[in-house]
N, C-alpha and C positions, 0 to 999 in steps of 0.2 A: 068252757070255764071262762072264768073272766076274774082277773086279780081283783078286783074291787070288793067281791063276792067271796075270797080264799082267807082260808084262817091261816094259812100261812106267809101271808105279804104283810109283811111289817117296815112302817115311816121309823127313819133318821129325822133328825129334828131340824128345820127350815134352816136353810144356807141364804145368801144373796147370790143369785146369778144371772146374768145379761140383766141387771139392774131390777132385778123381781126377787120376792121370796120364795123359794122352790123347793118341797121335801123330797128326798131323796128314797126311792121304794124298792125291795131287794126282797126276796125268796127265800124264805127259812124250812124252807120242807127239812125233813128228816134224811130223803134221800138225796144229799148231798155230791154224792160221787157223780153219778147222774146227771146232773148239772154242766163239773168238772169235767166230765168226759163229752159230753155233745160240745158244750165251747172249747173245749181242745180240738177233738175234730175235726169241729169248721172254722176253727180257726178264728173267732169272736174275739178280739181284741178290746175290753172291756172290765172293766171292776166283776167282778165274780157275784153271780147269784142277781145281778144287777136286773131290775125290771122295765124302772122310766120315773123320768120326775115329776111330780105333781104339786098342785096348790090344795092345800087341806086337809084330807083325811083319805084321799082317793087317789092310785095314779093316772097319771092322763095317758091312757091304753087301755083300748075298746075288748081286746080278746088277750086271749095268754100268749109269753111267747114260744117260740118253736118248741123249746127245752124245756117247757114244764112237764116235771113229772108226772103228773092226773092225765096228761094227755096220752102217754103211753100204755096205759090199761086199755 
């Protein structure tokens, strides 16, 4: 599953980062507890459910993160 085509991927309004305009992409999957548990277990120190930065309406990531709830099925 790619985050670009996932219905749970959401975008926050663009902000200026490193001299350019970038959007922040997050996962809004209903199973947020799985994401939280995975991040805690693997000591991921970033904003909760953060996927990646992106330009426009798609994240700059080719595959889904390891904590993606759709991968555990």
